[in-house]
TIKEMI-622691 format. One record per residue (C-alpha): residue in three letters; x, y, z. Coordinates in pm, whole numbers, padded with zeros to 5 digits, m for minus. Example, Ala and Ser with C-alpha at 12.3 -4.5 7.8 and 13.67 -1.06 7.14 Angstrom:
2
- ala | 01230 | m00450 | 00780
- ser | 01367 | m00106 | 00714
% end
This chain:
360
- unk | m00378 | m02147 | 01443
- unk | m00668 | m02001 | 01248
- unk | m00645 | m01949 | 00872
- unk | m00842 | m01722 | 00647
- unk | m00870 | m01479 | 00360
- unk | m00935 | m01109 | 00344
- unk | m01012 | m00882 | 00052
- unk | m01116 | m00529 | m00032
- unk | m01328 | m00653 | m00321
- unk | m01068 | m00531 | m00570
- unk | m01230 | m00446 | m00903
- unk | m00957 | m00287 | m01111
- unk | m00930 | m00318 | m01489
- unk | m00777 | m00646 | m01597
- unk | m00409 | m00567 | m01672
- unk | m00422 | m00776 | m01991
- unk | m00759 | m00668 | m02135
- unk | m00829 | m00336 | m01963
- unk | m01181 | m00458 | m01882
- unk | m01336 | m00397 | m01540
- unk | m01614 | m00628 | m01423
- unk | m01961 | m00488 | m01371
- unk | m02003 | m00427 | m00996
- unk | m02291 | m00676 | m00964
- unk | m02079 | m00942 | m01137
- unk | m01784 | m00877 | m00906
- unk | m02012 | m00896 | m00602
- unk | m02150 | m01233 | m00711
- unk | m01795 | m01359 | m00751
- unk | m01702 | m01235 | m00406
- unk | m01993 | m01413 | m00238
- unk | m01899 | m01732 | m00421
- unk | m01542 | m01695 | m00292
- unk | m01663 | m01660 | 00068
- unk | m01891 | m01960 | 00026
- unk | m01605 | m02173 | m00104
- unk | m01375 | m02061 | 00179
- unk | m01637 | m02194 | 00422
- unk | m01672 | m02522 | 00232
- unk | m01297 | m02595 | 00232
- unk | m01275 | m02541 | 00607
- unk | m01110 | m02200 | 00638
- unk | m01173 | m02026 | 00968
- unk | m01211 | m01657 | 00878
- unk | m01311 | m01432 | 00588
- unk | m01251 | m01058 | 00617
- unk | m01368 | m00761 | 00411
- unk | m01192 | m00426 | 00423
- unk | m01369 | m00090 | 00409
- unk | m01268 | 00150 | 00132
- unk | m01433 | 00441 | m00046
- unk | m01261 | 00427 | m00384
- unk | m01367 | 00327 | m00737
- unk | m01119 | 00037 | m00752
- unk | m01255 | m00139 | m00440
- unk | m01609 | m00272 | m00400
- unk | m01649 | m00276 | m00022
- unk | m01759 | 00045 | 00149
- unk | m01988 | m00138 | 00393
- unk | m01833 | m00473 | 00494
- unk | m02124 | m00564 | 00722
- unk | m02373 | m00565 | 00434
- unk | m02172 | m00812 | 00228
- unk | m02083 | m01023 | 00532
- unk | m02453 | m01047 | 00620
- unk | m02526 | m01179 | 00271
- unk | m02239 | m01425 | 00314
- unk | m02371 | m01535 | 00653
- unk | m02680 | m01678 | 00485
- unk | m02462 | m01883 | 00248
- unk | m02208 | m02017 | 00498
- unk | m02210 | m02238 | 00807
- unk | m01899 | m02211 | 01021
- unk | m01657 | m01950 | 00885
- unk | m01609 | m01640 | 01101
- unk | m01698 | m01310 | 00931
- unk | m01493 | m01001 | 01007
- unk | m01416 | m00657 | 00879
- unk | m01057 | m00608 | 00769
- unk | m01074 | m00326 | 00858
- unk | m01353 | m00099 | 00981
- unk | m01223 | 00259 | 00963
- unk | m01339 | 00347 | 01313
- unk | m01200 | 00702 | 01306
- unk | m01453 | 00817 | 01047
- unk | m01751 | 00612 | 01165
- unk | m01991 | 00628 | 01459
- unk | m01905 | 00358 | 01716
- unk | m02273 | 00319 | 01807
- unk | m02363 | 00235 | 01447
- unk | m02056 | 00013 | 01411
- unk | m02162 | m00184 | 01717
- unk | m02523 | m00209 | 01603
- unk | m02430 | m00327 | 01254
- unk | m02192 | m00594 | 01378
- unk | m02431 | m00703 | 01654
- unk | m02692 | m00751 | 01381
- unk | m02441 | m00949 | 01173
- unk | m02366 | m01159 | 01480
- unk | m02735 | m01242 | 01517
- unk | m02771 | m01328 | 01147
- unk | m02461 | m01551 | 01155
- unk | m02541 | m01705 | 01495
- unk | m02228 | m01578 | 01666
- unk | m01970 | m01563 | 01386
- unk | m01912 | m01186 | 01358
- unk | m01596 | m00997 | 01447
- unk | m01482 | m00636 | 01425
- unk | m01131 | m00550 | 01312
- unk | m01089 | m00179 | 01384
- unk | m00817 | 00044 | 01245
- unk | m00737 | 00401 | 01153
- unk | m00732 | 00323 | 00782
- unk | m00452 | 00333 | 00527
- unk | m00653 | 00557 | 00290
- unk | m00803 | 00892 | 00384
- unk | m01108 | 00921 | 00154
- unk | m01354 | 00849 | 00435
- unk | m01248 | 01154 | 00638
- unk | m01370 | 01431 | 00402
- unk | m01654 | 01207 | 00286
- unk | m01802 | 01193 | 00637
- unk | m01695 | 01540 | 00746
- unk | m01391 | 01471 | 00964
- unk | m01067 | 01667 | 00988
- unk | m00748 | 01471 | 00925
- unk | m00581 | 01688 | 01187
- unk | m00786 | 01490 | 01442
- unk | m00667 | 01154 | 01303
- unk | m00527 | 01014 | 01630
- unk | m00777 | 01169 | 01868
- unk | m01070 | 01040 | 01663
- unk | m00951 | 00681 | 01680
- unk | m00863 | 00695 | 02050
- unk | m01200 | 00838 | 02153
- unk | m01408 | 00618 | 01929
- unk | m01226 | 00304 | 02037
- unk | m01299 | 00399 | 02397
- unk | m01670 | 00432 | 02318
- unk | m01679 | 00106 | 02122
- unk | m01525 | m00077 | 02416
- unk | m01789 | 00070 | 02646
- unk | m02066 | m00043 | 02410
- unk | m01931 | m00400 | 02416
- unk | m01922 | m00405 | 02793
- unk | m02267 | m00275 | 02883
- unk | m02619 | m00257 | 02741
- unk | m02663 | 00092 | 02884
- unk | m02383 | 00342 | 02832
- unk | m02276 | 00673 | 02979
- unk | m01986 | 00829 | 02790
- unk | m01843 | 01171 | 02701
- unk | m01566 | 01287 | 02469
- unk | m01460 | 01572 | 02243
- unk | m01527 | 01424 | 01896
- unk | m01881 | 01297 | 01942
- unk | m02194 | 01393 | 02135
- unk | m02210 | 01249 | 02485
- unk | m02431 | 00953 | 02578
- unk | m02612 | 00963 | 02910
- unk | m02737 | 00625 | 03034
- unk | m02883 | 00513 | 02702
- unk | m02939 | 00157 | 02584
- unk | m02779 | 00037 | 02260
- unk | m02947 | m00245 | 02068
- unk | m02949 | m00513 | 01944
- unk | m02709 | m00708 | 02164
- unk | m02496 | m00971 | 01989
- unk | m02490 | m01347 | 02043
- unk | m02127 | m01318 | 02155
- unk | m02078 | m01121 | 02474
- unk | m01859 | m00941 | 02408
- unk | m01833 | m00948 | 02032
- unk | m01465 | m01003 | 01936
- unk | m01273 | m00685 | 01857
- unk | m00929 | m00684 | 01696
- unk | m00700 | m00384 | 01657
- unk | m00538 | m00368 | 01313
- unk | m00206 | m00188 | 01272
- unk | 00043 | m00125 | 00997
- unk | 00351 | m00096 | 01216
- unk | 00300 | 00199 | 01452
- unk | 00450 | 00112 | 01794
- unk | 00202 | 00330 | 01982
- unk | m00092 | 00144 | 01828
- unk | 00067 | m00190 | 01909
- unk | 00127 | m00094 | 02272
- unk | m00230 | 00038 | 02305
- unk | m00374 | m00294 | 02186
- unk | m00160 | m00479 | 02436
- unk | m00251 | m00251 | 02727
- unk | m00620 | m00297 | 02645
- unk | m00583 | m00674 | 02613
- unk | m00724 | m00672 | 02258
- unk | m00607 | m00914 | 01987
- unk | m00367 | m00759 | 01738
- unk | m00364 | m00789 | 01357
- unk | m00047 | m00670 | 01184
- unk | m00054 | m00595 | 00811
- unk | 00273 | m00692 | 00642
- unk | 00271 | m00615 | 00270
- unk | 00636 | m00544 | 00201
- unk | 00992 | m00576 | 00323
- unk | 01112 | m00851 | 00555
- unk | 00842 | m00972 | 00796
- unk | 01105 | m01048 | 01061
- unk | 01143 | m00675 | 01121
- unk | 00792 | m00677 | 01272
- unk | 00888 | m00928 | 01542
- unk | 00987 | m00652 | 01789
- unk | 00635 | m00511 | 01757
- unk | 00486 | m00843 | 01867
- unk | 00726 | m00845 | 02161
- unk | 00621 | m00487 | 02246
- unk | 00254 | m00588 | 02228
- unk | 00297 | m00877 | 02469
- unk | 00512 | m00672 | 02705
- unk | 00257 | m00388 | 02712
- unk | m00016 | m00639 | 02792
- unk | 00190 | m00797 | 03069
- unk | 00261 | m00460 | 03228
- unk | m00109 | m00373 | 03217
- unk | m00196 | m00700 | 03390
- unk | m00389 | m00838 | 03094
- unk | m00491 | m01203 | 03060
- unk | m00241 | m01391 | 02843
- unk | m00530 | m01586 | 02685
- unk | m00640 | m01263 | 02515
- unk | m00305 | m01201 | 02349
- unk | m00387 | m01334 | 02005
- unk | m00171 | m01208 | 01718
- unk | m00276 | m01222 | 01353
- unk | m00056 | m01161 | 01050
- unk | m00228 | m01022 | 00739
- unk | m00032 | m01055 | 00413
- unk | m00064 | m01060 | 00037
- unk | m00044 | m01386 | m00153
- unk | m00171 | m01628 | m00414
- unk | m00153 | m02007 | m00448
- unk | m00144 | m02230 | m00755
- unk | m00037 | m02588 | m00820
- unk | 00317 | m02477 | m00903
- unk | 00532 | m02187 | m00795
- unk | 00575 | m02055 | m01147
- unk | 00202 | m02071 | m01222
- unk | 00123 | m01876 | m00905
- unk | 00377 | m01608 | m00990
- unk | 00267 | m01578 | m01352
- unk | m00101 | m01539 | m01258
- unk | m00046 | m01295 | m00970
- unk | 00236 | m01076 | m01101
- unk | 00054 | m00849 | m01348
- unk | m00256 | m00777 | m01130
- unk | m00042 | m00736 | m00818
- unk | 00206 | m00499 | m00979
- unk | m00064 | m00293 | m01148
- unk | m00250 | m00253 | m00817
- unk | 00056 | m00166 | m00609
- unk | 00196 | 00074 | m00866
- unk | m00144 | 00243 | m00893
- unk | m00133 | 00312 | m00520
- unk | 00235 | 00397 | m00539
- unk | 00174 | 00674 | m00789
- unk | m00059 | 00838 | m00538
- unk | 00187 | 00805 | m00253
- unk | 00512 | 00879 | m00430
- unk | 00652 | 00525 | m00418
- unk | 00892 | 00422 | m00695
- unk | 00741 | 00174 | m00942
- unk | 00815 | m00194 | m00882
- unk | 00874 | m00470 | m01135
- unk | 00930 | m00843 | m01167
- unk | 01256 | m00836 | m00975
- unk | 01100 | m00693 | m00660
- unk | 00803 | m00926 | m00696
- unk | 01022 | m01235 | m00718
- unk | 01236 | m01122 | m00426
- unk | 00925 | m01082 | m00209
- unk | 00824 | m01442 | m00290
- unk | 01135 | m01581 | m00124
- unk | 01120 | m01728 | 00226
- unk | 01212 | m01402 | 00399
- unk | 00993 | m01186 | 00176
- unk | 00642 | m01062 | 00248
- unk | 00446 | m01229 | m00036
- unk | 00279 | m01568 | 00007
- unk | 00282 | m01633 | m00368
- unk | 00374 | m01988 | m00464
- unk | 00285 | m02354 | m00452
- unk | 00103 | m02503 | m00151
- unk | 00432 | m02636 | m00012
- unk | 00601 | m02296 | m00045
- unk | 00317 | m02110 | 00124
- unk | 00300 | m02365 | 00406
- unk | 00676 | m02339 | 00457
- unk | 00658 | m01959 | 00480
- unk | 00371 | m01967 | 00731
- unk | 00571 | m02204 | 00951
- unk | 00883 | m01993 | 00911
- unk | 00699 | m01682 | 01028
- unk | 00540 | m01871 | 01315
- unk | 00889 | m01931 | 01456
- unk | 00934 | m01561 | 01537
- unk | 00573 | m01436 | 01562
- unk | 00412 | m01733 | 01739
- unk | 00089 | m01599 | 01596
- unk | m00258 | m01747 | 01628
- unk | m00408 | m01632 | 01299
- unk | m00287 | m01609 | 00939
- unk | m00495 | m01414 | 00685
- unk | m00392 | m01381 | 00321
- unk | m00526 | m01134 | 00066
- unk | m00544 | m01327 | m00262
- unk | m00715 | m01057 | m00469
- unk | m00447 | m00791 | m00500
- unk | m00565 | m00643 | m00827
- unk | m00802 | m00823 | m01063
- unk | m00730 | m01195 | m01033
- unk | m00948 | m01410 | m01267
- unk | m01234 | m01561 | m01069
- unk | m01161 | m01923 | m01161
- unk | m00799 | m01880 | m01054
- unk | m00911 | m01721 | m00728
- unk | m01140 | m02015 | m00652
- unk | m00857 | m02259 | m00718
- unk | m00630 | m02063 | m00486
- unk | m00890 | m02081 | m00207
- unk | m00933 | m02454 | m00263
- unk | m00558 | m02516 | m00243
- unk | m00528 | m02305 | 00070
- unk | m00795 | m02504 | 00250
- unk | m00717 | m02852 | 00119
- unk | m00336 | m02850 | 00105
- unk | m00175 | m02559 | 00288
- unk | m00381 | m02556 | 00608
- unk | m00360 | m02932 | 00681
- unk | 00016 | m02925 | 00620
- unk | 00073 | m02633 | 00858
- unk | m00152 | m02774 | 01128
- unk | 00020 | m03112 | 01112
- unk | 00362 | m02949 | 01141
- unk | 00253 | m02736 | 01438
- unk | 00107 | m03042 | 01610
- unk | 00431 | m03235 | 01562
- unk | 00622 | m02942 | 01709
- unk | 00399 | m02938 | 02015
- unk | 00226 | m02608 | 01941
- unk | m00116 | m02738 | 02032
- unk | m00057 | m02578 | 02373
- unk | m00014 | m02230 | 02221
- unk | m00273 | m01958 | 02307
- unk | m00613 | m02044 | 02163
- unk | m00733 | m01867 | 01852
- unk | m01003 | m01599 | 01898
- unk | m01275 | m01814 | 01743
- unk | m01225 | m02067 | 02022
- unk | m01220 | m01837 | 02323
- unk | m01419 | m01539 | 02442
- unk | m01174 | m01258 | 02375
- unk | m01272 | m00938 | 02545
% end
């Protein structure tokens, strides 16, 4: 199993002081976090694209390129690239460039996006939400397969036997499909033989197990190679030396961030009770001590049999020193514990993680 961290570069006001970091300061902190994740042996760091004042990352590739120069082995991915409102040619070119800078460590995680700000910003109609993603994914797949491309669709100008450059180190560059729970999206990823990342930020994760089964069944029916059927679970969390310390640090920033979004979407406000319930074994939050987080990863592996686990530690404005400690504990205590348990259980024969195989 691969382990990593993803973030949107959250830069919300501190819930205790009301102070928001200067953007340059927050960016320096973020690069230091990625550098530490590499040093403690984590496999993946992902940056999600947003176009909002409370998140720093509108262009993940730019920040990942800066991180590539400061890291050695960690894989660098978007989490996610909002493909529907972008140009697949430019997406491919930017990530191919990142792949060259990082010497073959770039990945694309493509999704339709959980926020809609990018659609009016770049001149797209939300009524075309599904068609945009379907067409642009088709073009992106064509760009990965061939240096010269001929393609036509309804949402973008046609391409007639044109070359697209530069080409990446990895051929093809890894492409994940990120979903929030839509069965049609899950089945599409399976039919295309693309690795699947499922975001689970609330409720009981076990309820997503049928989606993983659907994904694998769709791939089987389409005749896809089982070696390509990697599943990643993306969740919220935070780690400290003790369970209570983790909860006390994460609760206020997490609740402020989620309630801020909830007010926009009409969700009822949440409080400490819901937060604590989500920290339990069957809840969605990986907030706790190293032993608790390792236990929950192993528990979820029983029904997902997933190959990648990514945790978003910065939900809201977590103090930088606490964030660094959380990364250190993840790499030094959680990951070795989970890997040892999986090895004892004989899971070393499970499908290889995407960083170890050439996933198409």
